[in-house]
Steps between C-alpha positions, in 0.01 A plus 500: 500500500588133440229245443439271797307184416221421739505175691243279332338246724357180368125459486511122529732253669532129426448237767874427504577868567243513779624175655855642505375817673371289789750212475221245473424237239267597215279209603433674835381812321274289277369329815429834668321612184259210545457562873456880510216651297669840502798368303400473134785582260422552134602231255634567152398312187746221587351462848801651677417698812566873490522660844432871549631713787163450670540122474852525641378710794235235568768229492717712730214517750430125474871426537519726806205335668587138418880492494599779737213509748425128493130518416329192363344539156152524650624754755659711228178479295302621803734795548477593132119462498462716810616793290707659773817677396677400820726230348568713196594810700721296735674352199556850360654611829734200503602567139568867579708409803701251295575772244612737777717227651662435162566870452654532847720193452620638167570837662693332784704303244586818310602682817730222618 
């Protein structure tokens, strides 16, 4: 049986990697870090931010509320402080539907 290497995921992502994920400037992520108490990435000995998957999920939720849903910063903070999973679960549904759409479009392309 041949050896299959496992996919190794990174534990930490740099601010430039995270900013590319969301197509926003690194300065916006630094700004959000100051505005949202729940976003606290670790910093290495050089002071560079190291974002975990949990941090990225938090940014994804902030991005969804502010950029996609049009919430103000204070409105997004209120939603996050309320502790409801409603925005998070809606975001998960949208992400799942986008994956299904991509799969169906790829299938349609292959059938044509």
